[in-house]
C-alpha positions in Angstrom: 26.0 10.9 17.9 28.1 9.7 15.0 26.3 6.4 14.7 22.9 8.1 14.8 24.0 10.5 12.0 25.2 7.6 9.8 22.0 5.8 10.5 19.9 8.8 9.4 22.0 9.3 6.3 21.6 5.6 5.4 17.8 5.9 5.8 17.8 9.0 3.6 19.9 7.4 0.9 17.7 4.3 0.9 14.6 6.5 0.7 16.0 8.4 -2.3 17.0 5.2 -4.0 13.5 3.7 -3.5 11.9 6.9 -4.7 13.8 6.9 -8.0 14.0 3.1 -8.5 10.5 1.9 -7.6 9.6 1.4 -11.3 12.5 -1.1 -11.6 11.9 -2.7 -8.1 8.2 -3.1 -8.5 8.2 -6.1 -10.9 11.1 -7.7 -8.9 9.1 -7.3 -5.7 5.9 -8.8 -7.3 7.9 -11.7 -8.6 9.5 -12.3 -5.2 6.0 -12.4 -3.6 4.6 -14.8 -6.2 7.6 -17.1 -5.8 7.2 -17.0 -2.0 3.6 -18.0 -2.3 4.3 -20.8 -4.8 7.3 -22.2 -2.9 5.3 -24.5 -0.6 3.8 -26.3 -3.6 7.3 -26.7 -5.1 8.7 -28.1 -1.8 5.8 -30.6 -1.6 6.9 -32.0 -5.1 10.6 -32.1 -4.0 9.6 -34.1 -0.9 8.0 -36.6 -3.2 11.3 -37.2 -5.0 11.0 -34.8 -8.0 14.1 -32.8 -9.0 14.3 -29.1 -8.4 14.0 -28.0 -12.0 11.0 -30.3 -12.8 9.2 -29.2 -9.6 9.7 -25.6 -10.6 8.1 -26.1 -14.0 5.2 -28.2 -12.6 4.3 -25.3 -10.3 5.2 -22.4 -12.5 3.6 -23.5 -15.8 0.0 -24.3 -14.4 -0.1 -21.2 -12.3 0.8 -18.8 -15.1 -1.3 -20.8 -17.6 -4.3 -20.0 -15.3 -3.3 -16.4 -15.1 -3.0 -16.2 -18.9 -6.4 -17.9 -19.3 -7.9 -15.4 -16.9 -6.5 -12.4 -18.9 -7.5 -13.9 -22.3 -11.1 -14.9 -21.4 -12.2 -12.8 -18.5 -10.4 -9.5 -19.0 -12.1 -8.7 -22.3 -15.5 -9.3 -20.6 -14.6 -7.0 -17.8 -13.2 -4.4 -20.3 -16.5 -4.5 -22.3 -18.6 -4.2 -19.1 -16.5 -1.3 -17.9 -16.6 0.5 -21.2 -20.4 0.1 -21.3 -20.5 1.5 -17.8 -18.5 4.6 -18.9 -20.9 5.1 -21.9 -23.9 4.8 -19.5 -22.5 7.4 -17.0 -24.3 10.4 -18.6 -27.6 8.5 -18.7 -27.2 7.5 -15.1 -26.4 11.1 -14.2 -29.5 12.3 -16.0 -31.7 9.7 -14.2 -30.2 10.5 -10.8 -30.6 14.2 -11.4 -34.3 13.7 -12.3 -34.9 11.6 -9.1 -33.1 14.1 -6.9 -35.0 17.0 -8.4 -38.3 15.1 -7.9 -37.4 14.5 -4.2 -36.4 18.1 -3.8 -39.7 19.4 -5.1 -41.5 16.9 -2.9 -39.6 18.1 0.2 -40.1 21.8 -0.5 -43.9 21.3 -1.1 -44.3 19.3 2.1 -46.1 21.3 4.8 -43.8 20.1 7.5 -40.8 21.3 5.6 -42.3 24.5 4.1 -40.4 26.6 6.7 -37.1 25.3 5.1 -38.1 26.1 1.5 -35.7 29.1 1.4 -32.8 26.5 1.8 -33.7 24.9 -1.5 -30.6 23.9 -3.4 -30.5 23.3 -7.1 -28.9 19.8 -6.9 -29.1 19.3 -10.6 -26.8 22.1 -11.4 -23.6 20.2 -10.5 -24.6 16.7 -11.8 -23.5 17.1 -15.5 -20.1 18.5 -14.5 -19.5 15.8 -12.0 -20.5 13.0 -14.4 -18.4 14.5 -17.2 -15.4 14.8 -14.9 -15.6 11.2 -13.8 -16.1 9.9 -17.3 -13.2 11.9 -18.8 -10.9 10.8 -16.1 -11.6 7.1 -16.5 -11.4 7.4 -20.3 -7.9 9.1 -20.0 -6.8 6.2 -17.8 -8.0 3.6 -20.3 -6.4 5.4 -23.2 -3.0 6.0 -21.4 -0.5 4.3 -23.8 2.3 4.5 -21.2 0.2 2.6 -18.7 -0.5 -0.1 -21.4 3.2 -0.3 -22.1 4.0 -0.7 -18.4 1.5 -3.5 -18.1 3.0 -5.3 -21.1 6.5 -5.0 -19.7 5.4 -6.3 -16.3 3.6 -9.2 -18.1 7.0 -10.2 -19.5 9.3 -9.5 -16.5 7.1 -10.8 -13.7 6.9 -14.4 -15.0 10.6 -14.4 -15.9 11.7 -13.2 -12.5 9.2 -15.5 -10.7 10.6 -18.6 -12.4 14.2 -17.8 -11.4 13.3 -16.8 -7.9 11.3 -20.1 -7.5 14.1 -22.2 -9.1 16.9 -20.7 -7.0 14.9 -20.2 -3.8 17.2 -22.4 -1.7 20.3 -20.7 -2.9 18.8 -17.2 -2.2 17.7 -18.1 1.3 21.1 -19.7 2.1 22.9 -16.6 0.8 20.7 -14.3 2.9 21.2 -16.5 5.9 24.9 -16.1 5.7 24.5 -12.4 6.2 23.1 -12.9 9.7 25.8 -13.0 12.4 26.3 -16.5 13.9 25.6 -15.2 17.4 22.0 -14.3 16.4 21.4 -16.9 13.7 19.4 -19.5 15.7 17.1 -16.9 17.2 16.7 -15.1 13.9 15.9 -18.3 12.0 13.3 -19.2 14.7 11.6 -15.8 14.4 11.7 -16.0 10.6 10.2 -19.5 10.6 7.3 -18.3 12.9 6.7 -15.3 10.7 6.8 -17.5 7.6 4.1 -19.9 8.9 1.8 -17.1 10.0 2.3 -15.0 6.9 1.7 -17.8 4.5 -1.4 -18.8 6.4 -2.8 -15.3 6.4 -2.1 -14.7 2.7 -3.5 -18.0 1.7 -6.6 -17.3 3.7 -7.1 -13.8 2.2 -6.6 -15.3 -1.3 -9.2 -18.0 -0.8 -11.7 -15.4 0.7 -11.2 -13.2 -2.3 -12.0 -16.0 -4.6 -15.1 -17.0 -2.6 -16.5 -13.5 -2.4 -15.7 -12.7 -6.1 -17.7 -15.8 -7.1 -20.5 -15.0 -4.7 -21.0 -11.4 -5.7 -20.4 -12.0 -9.5 -22.9 -14.9 -9.6 -25.5 -13.3 -7.4 -25.5 -9.8 -9.0 -25.5 -11.4 -12.5 -28.4 -13.6 -11.5 -30.4 -10.6 -10.4 -29.7 -9.0 -13.8 -27.9 -6.0 -12.5 -26.0 -4.1 -15.3 -22.2 -4.3 -14.8 -22.8 -6.9 -12.0 -19.7 -8.9 -13.2 -17.4 -5.9 -12.8 -18.9 -4.9 -9.4 -18.8 -8.4 -8.1 -15.2 -9.0 -9.3 -13.9 -5.7 -7.8 -15.7 -6.4 -4.5 -14.2 -9.8 -4.1 -10.7 -9.0 -5.5 -10.2 -6.0 -3.2 -11.9 -7.7 -0.2 -8.6 -7.3 1.8 -9.3 -3.5 1.9 -11.6 -3.4 5.0 -15.1 -1.8 4.5 -13.9 0.8 1.8 -14.3 -1.6 -1.1 -17.6 -2.9 0.2 -19.2 0.5 0.6 -18.0 1.8 -2.8 -19.4 -1.3 -4.5 -22.6 -1.2 -2.5 -23.3 2.4 -3.2 -22.6 1.9 -6.9 -24.8 -1.2 -7.0 -27.6 0.7 -5.3 -27.4 3.6 -7.8 -27.3 1.3 -10.8 -30.0 -0.9 -9.3 -32.3 2.0 -8.5 -31.9 3.5 -12.0 -32.5 0.0 -13.6 -35.2 -1.5 -11.4 -36.6 1.5 -9.4 -37.8 0.1 -6.1 -39.0 -3.3 -7.5 -38.2 -6.6 -5.9 -34.9 -6.9 -7.8 -33.6 -3.7 -6.1 -34.2 -5.3 -2.7 -32.5 -8.4 -3.9 -29.4 -6.4 -4.4 -29.5 -5.0 -0.9 -30.1 -8.6 0.4 -27.0 -9.9 -1.5 -24.7 -7.4 0.1 -26.2 -7.9 3.6 -25.8 -11.7 3.3 -22.2 -11.1 2.1 -21.5 -9.0 5.2 -23.0 -11.6 7.4 -20.8 -14.3 5.8 -17.7 -12.2 6.2 -18.3 -11.0 9.8 -19.8 -14.1 11.4 -18.9 -17.2 9.4 -15.8 -16.9 7.2 -14.0 -14.2 9.2 -15.4 -14.3 12.7 -14.3 -11.9 15.4 
């Protein structure tokens, strides 16, 4: 009973600590994950005879240069597209409301549905409020100065921690290994090696799939001429690891924007075909079974 009580108290203390310290631990955790993903490239350079410090720089510098290039070139484009989308929300709302009202009149005037005319609902009544709420919420997020400050702090701390985690990876692993009792060390190291192989393979696969689907959706939606196609394509590919949810949100948003922009012309059906082909690629070719 005493051991169980101490165990529960320990869990409680750890939970309280994590609750109050997550802001501090988040950049450290992100840095540790990045260093873990970059470690195989560093080890490959060390095997070829390069010293530890030089190998660290040769892996660290190109990676964060690409990340910086991404933020400098692509983020302003996405920000502009997203801002334009926010500005167009009222117009989209008006168009959707008009279409819904037209369908509603058509249904209530249909002879087969005339018996349900008393169930007519004024759909247009809630559209302005819904659109206004979404727009104001997104604008508040964009104008949140504390959020911007947090991003800037993370942009400084994450590369710094990642470099030192990557440079001192062997020392960190050896120190953690000494904490394991010798009686269980061989079994524990074997299990950890198996986990490491499978985890790295899984993360690497998800990362490559995210890049592939981001390029596919961004290029195809932009080629069709869909407004905000870059943003939708990027989000669909980047959050590919969230099963189905991201796809359906992006698909519905693309259908709404496409219908408002193209009506039911050929371009609208191209958008549907793009997402259907993407699902076929995901389910049967790139991620089968």
